[in-house]
matplotlib code that plots the C-alpha trace (Angstrom):
import matplotlib.pyplot as plt

x = [20.3, 19.1, 15.4, 14.7, 15.4, 11.8, 10.0, 7.4, 4.6, 1.3, -1.7, -3.9, -7.1, -5.6, -5.4, -8.6, -10.9, -13.3, -13.1, -14.7, -18.4, -17.6, -14.1, -13.1, -14.3, -11.3, -8.7, -5.7, -2.5, -0.9, 2.8, 5.3, 8.7, 10.8, 9.6, 8.8, 5.3, 2.0, -1.7, -4.7, -7.4, -10.1, -9.3, -11.7, -9.4, -6.8, -8.2, -6.8, -3.2, -3.3, -2.2, -3.1, -0.7, 0.1, 0.1, -1.6, -0.4, -2.8, -2.3, -5.3, -4.6, -7.7, -7.5, -8.7, -10.3, -6.8, -7.1, -8.2, -9.1, -8.9, -8.3, -5.2, -6.6, -4.5, -4.7, -7.8, -5.7, -6.9, -4.4, -4.5, -3.0, -2.7, -2.2, 0.8, 1.7, 0.6, 3.5, 2.6, -0.7, -2.3, 0.7, 0.8, 3.5, 1.6, 2.2, 1.0, 0.0, 1.2, 3.9, 6.0, 3.3, 3.0, 5.6, 5.8, 3.0, 0.5, -2.9, -5.4, -9.0, -10.9, -14.5, -15.6, -13.2, -14.2, -10.7, -7.6, -4.0, -1.1, 2.4, 5.0, 7.9, 9.0, 10.5, 11.9, 9.8, 6.6, 6.3, 5.3, 4.4, 1.0, -0.6, -4.5, -7.0, -10.6, -13.4, -14.4, -12.7, -10.3, -11.2, -14.9, -14.1, -12.0, -14.9, -17.0, -14.4, -11.9, -12.1, -10.9, -7.2, -7.6, -4.4, -4.2, -4.8, -8.2, -10.4, -13.8, -15.4, -16.3, -20.0, -19.1, -15.9, -15.5, -14.6, -11.3, -11.0, -10.2, -13.1, -10.5, -9.6, -9.4, -6.9, -7.2, -4.1, -3.3, -3.0, -3.6, -5.0, -3.3, -4.8, -4.0, -6.4, -9.3, -9.9, -10.8, -14.2, -15.3, -16.7, -13.5, -11.6, -14.2, -13.2, -9.4, -9.7, -11.8, -9.1, -6.6, -5.0, -3.9, -4.9, -2.5, -3.1, -0.1, -0.3, 1.5, 0.1, 0.8, 2.3, 5.0, 7.2, 4.7, 3.3, 6.1, 7.3, 11.1, 12.6, 16.2, 18.0, 20.0, 17.7, 20.5, 19.8, 16.1, 15.3, 12.3, 10.1, 9.4, 6.2, 4.8, 4.2, 3.0, 3.2, 1.4, 2.6, 0.0, 1.0, 4.7, 4.2, 2.3, 4.8, 7.8, 6.1, 5.4, 8.9, 10.3, 8.1, 9.0, 5.5, 4.6, 4.3, 2.3, 2.1, -1.0, 0.4, 3.8, 3.0, 2.9, 6.0, 7.9, 6.6, 7.7, 11.1, 11.8, 10.9, 12.8, 16.0, 16.3, 15.5, 16.4, 13.0, 9.5, 9.5, 6.2, 6.9, 5.6, 8.0, 9.0, 10.6, 12.0, 13.1, 13.6, 13.5, 15.1, 16.9, 19.7, 17.7, 17.5, 14.1, 14.1, 10.4, 8.0, 7.5, 4.7, 3.0, -0.5, -0.2, -1.6, 0.1, 2.1, 3.3, 6.4, 9.5, 8.1, 9.4, 6.7, 7.5, 11.1, 10.0, 8.2, 11.3, 13.4, 11.0, 10.9, 13.6, 13.5, 13.5, 10.7, 8.6, 8.6, 7.9, 4.8, 3.6, 3.9, 1.7, -0.7, -0.7, -1.4, -4.2, -5.7, -5.4, -6.3, -3.7, -3.0, -5.3, -8.6, -7.0, -6.4, -3.9, -1.1, -0.3, 3.4, 4.9, 7.6]
y = [-10.1, -11.8, -10.9, -14.6, -15.5, -14.0, -15.7, -18.7, -20.2, -18.7, -20.1, -17.4, -18.5, -17.7, -14.0, -12.7, -10.8, -9.3, -8.8, -11.2, -10.6, -10.0, -8.3, -10.2, -13.6, -13.8, -16.4, -15.9, -17.8, -17.3, -17.7, -18.1, -16.8, -18.2, -21.8, -21.8, -23.0, -21.9, -22.5, -22.0, -19.6, -17.1, -13.4, -12.7, -15.0, -12.4, -11.3, -14.5, -13.7, -10.1, -9.5, -6.7, -3.9, -4.4, -1.4, -1.9, 0.5, 1.4, 3.6, 5.8, 7.1, 7.3, 6.3, 8.9, 8.3, 8.8, 7.3, 9.8, 9.0, 11.8, 13.2, 15.3, 18.6, 18.9, 15.4, 14.0, 10.8, 8.9, 8.9, 8.0, 9.5, 8.0, 10.6, 9.7, 12.5, 16.2, 18.5, 22.1, 23.9, 22.2, 20.4, 16.5, 13.7, 11.4, 8.0, 8.3, 6.3, 6.5, 8.6, 9.2, 11.5, 13.6, 16.0, 19.5, 21.8, 18.9, 19.5, 16.7, 17.3, 15.0, 16.0, 18.9, 21.5, 20.5, 19.3, 20.0, 18.9, 20.6, 19.0, 21.0, 18.5, 15.1, 12.5, 9.0, 5.8, 7.4, 10.1, 13.5, 16.7, 18.2, 21.3, 20.9, 23.6, 23.4, 25.2, 24.5, 22.2, 19.7, 16.5, 17.2, 17.4, 14.3, 12.4, 13.2, 12.4, 9.9, 6.3, 4.1, 3.0, -0.9, -2.8, -4.2, -7.9, -7.1, -7.3, -7.0, -3.6, -2.9, -2.7, -0.2, 1.8, 1.8, -1.9, -0.4, 1.6, 0.5, 1.2, 3.7, 5.6, 9.3, 11.3, 11.5, 11.1, 7.6, 6.1, 2.7, 1.1, -0.2, -3.5, -5.4, -3.2, -4.5, -7.3, -4.9, -3.9, -1.3, -4.1, -6.0, -2.8, -2.4, -6.0, -5.2, -2.0, -3.6, -6.3, -3.6, -3.0, 0.3, 1.4, 4.2, 6.1, 7.1, 8.1, 7.3, 8.1, 5.2, 5.9, 4.2, 3.3, 0.6, -0.7, -0.3, -3.6, -4.4, -4.4, -5.2, -8.4, -7.3, -5.8, -3.3, -1.5, -1.0, 2.5, 3.2, 6.3, 8.4, 8.7, 11.1, 10.0, 11.7, 10.8, 13.0, 13.9, 11.6, 8.7, 9.4, 9.5, 6.3, 4.4, 5.9, 4.6, 1.1, 0.9, 2.0, -0.6, -3.4, -3.9, -5.4, -2.9, -4.5, -3.1, -3.5, -3.6, -3.0, 0.8, 1.0, -0.9, 1.4, 4.5, 3.2, 1.9, 4.9, 7.3, 5.4, 4.8, 8.5, 9.9, 7.0, 7.4, 8.0, 11.7, 13.7, 14.7, 15.0, 14.2, 11.7, 8.1, 6.0, 3.1, -0.3, -3.1, -6.3, -9.3, -8.1, -5.3, -5.3, -4.3, -1.6, -1.3, -3.8, -6.9, -8.6, -7.8, -8.4, -8.5, -9.8, -12.2, -10.3, -10.5, -12.7, -10.6, -7.5, -5.2, -6.3, -9.9, -8.8, -6.7, -9.8, -12.0, -9.6, -10.1, -13.9, -15.2, -15.5, -19.3, -19.8, -17.2, -19.1, -22.2, -20.4, -19.1, -22.6, -23.6, -20.7, -21.9, -25.5, -24.6, -22.3, -19.0, -15.8, -13.7, -9.9, -6.9, -8.5, -11.8, -13.4, -12.3, -13.5, -12.5, -13.0, -12.9, -14.6]
z = [-4.6, -7.7, -8.4, -9.2, -5.8, -5.1, -7.7, -7.2, -9.1, -8.7, -10.5, -12.1, -10.6, -7.1, -7.9, -6.2, -8.6, -5.9, -2.0, 0.4, 1.0, 4.7, 5.3, 8.4, 6.9, 4.6, 5.4, 7.8, 7.7, 11.2, 11.0, 13.7, 12.2, 15.1, 15.3, 11.6, 12.0, 10.5, 11.0, 8.9, 10.5, 9.7, 9.7, 12.7, 14.7, 14.8, 18.2, 19.5, 18.7, 19.9, 23.6, 26.1, 25.6, 21.9, 19.7, 16.4, 13.7, 10.7, 7.7, 7.3, 3.9, 1.6, -2.2, -4.6, -7.8, -9.4, -12.8, -15.5, -19.1, -21.5, -25.0, -26.2, -27.3, -30.6, -31.9, -30.2, -29.1, -25.9, -23.1, -19.4, -16.3, -13.0, -10.2, -7.9, -5.9, -5.3, -5.5, -5.0, -5.7, -8.8, -9.9, -9.7, -10.6, -12.9, -14.6, -18.3, -21.1, -23.7, -22.2, -25.6, -26.9, -23.8, -24.2, -22.4, -23.6, -24.2, -22.9, -22.1, -21.4, -19.0, -19.3, -21.9, -20.2, -16.7, -16.1, -18.2, -17.5, -19.1, -19.1, -17.6, -17.1, -18.6, -16.4, -16.9, -16.8, -18.3, -15.4, -16.2, -14.1, -15.0, -14.1, -13.9, -14.8, -13.3, -11.7, -8.1, -5.6, -7.2, -5.3, -6.1, -9.8, -9.4, -7.7, -10.9, -13.7, -12.2, -11.7, -8.7, -9.6, -9.5, -9.9, -13.6, -12.5, -11.3, -14.4, -12.7, -11.9, -8.1, -7.3, -4.5, -4.6, -0.7, -1.0, -2.3, 1.0, 4.5, 7.0, 8.7, 5.6, 6.4, 4.5, 0.8, -1.3, -2.5, -5.8, -4.3, -1.1, 1.9, 1.2, 4.5, 6.3, 4.2, 6.4, 9.6, 10.5, 13.0, 15.0, 15.1, 16.0, 19.0, 20.2, 19.7, 21.8, 24.4, 24.8, 26.0, 22.7, 21.4, 17.8, 16.4, 13.0, 10.7, 7.0, 4.0, 0.7, -1.8, -4.9, -7.2, -4.3, -3.1, -6.4, -9.1, -10.5, -10.2, -13.6, -12.7, -12.4, -9.2, -6.5, -5.4, -8.8, -8.0, -7.3, -5.0, -5.6, -2.7, -0.9, 1.6, 5.2, 8.3, 12.1, 14.6, 18.0, 19.7, 17.6, 18.1, 22.0, 22.1, 19.9, 22.0, 25.2, 23.6, 22.5, 26.0, 27.8, 25.3, 24.1, 20.6, 17.8, 15.3, 11.7, 9.5, 6.1, 4.5, 4.2, 8.0, 8.1, 5.9, 7.6, 11.2, 10.1, 7.9, 10.9, 13.7, 11.4, 10.9, 14.4, 16.5, 18.0, 16.6, 15.5, 14.7, 11.0, 7.7, 5.0, 2.2, 2.4, -0.3, 2.1, 0.4, 2.8, 1.6, 3.1, 5.1, 6.7, 10.4, 11.7, 14.4, 15.2, 13.9, 16.2, 14.0, 10.9, 9.3, 5.4, 2.3, -0.2, -2.6, -6.3, -7.4, -7.7, -5.9, -3.4, -0.9, -0.8, -0.4, 2.7, 4.1, 3.4, 5.4, 8.2, 8.4, 6.2, 2.3, 2.3, 4.9, 3.2, -0.1, 2.0, 3.5, 0.0, -1.2, 1.5, 0.7, -3.0, -2.2, 0.0, -2.4, -0.5, -2.4, -3.3, -3.9, -3.2, -2.6, -1.3, 2.2, 4.8, 7.0, 10.7, 11.1, 14.7, 16.9]

ax = plt.figure().add_subplot(projection="3d")
ax.plot(x, y, z, "-o")
ax.set_aspect("equal")
plt.show()
């Protein structure tokens, strides 16, 4: 499809620069994709649209301080690494800047010798494989020297790093947050469970597959980078039972969608596993598992708005987005949310 079919006008002032003071007080656009209706609510109203027996699926990945600013040992030039994915041991796939100056053998110092990275492989699109050298525990060193990898459209610094985490973040490994989950609080989850709704955790560590912009004119030419996901035996059993009993499976965020759909498409059931996915969901794709979706408002021409368009139709998606712009909903990572059902 032509990438311009997923474009829309977005005033810059609608790009949220900081999170809502109270997580569940963001706005919520409730969308019925069958009746083509929508209504303006607050996020805490989500409880009214969830039913006993529903299964709510959340991605419990935890963002690491994956942005590293360092100096090349030989030239003293400044460079930046974004940790994308741990490969084996202390080898990581990284997005680099400036990539042209980081060849095999280049070494970058990130803190007076506390953390050194040596380039061991060059890949396309600014991606390099680095081997890290350090003393102690890697994640503790990263906590000291790394920065939270906020998206480039967020220009304000966070007062508290945990606002770029969900309240249920558990397993470290993401270079970005599953932002649809930002709106939930522990208290809201208690109310949800008390209503007879099951909450299931899966894990997908977010990397380039989720946030890499589309740079081609025809979407069929876009290549998704793989991301690692995991579904436990307990989660798979709950999901299989819900599917067998025709109960709603509701995904919190596009990464939960991609995990569920990847797994079910491959195994024709929910299978406990830890593996990679590079699934690219765009109009024409037939959903197998997800009955409803909670998601934020996404960038024009992004794979995420394509995923939403596949769920509720491209033209209706753009109509809903036009309404959101008119009503001044807040967009992107720290913005407001949609609940799409029907």
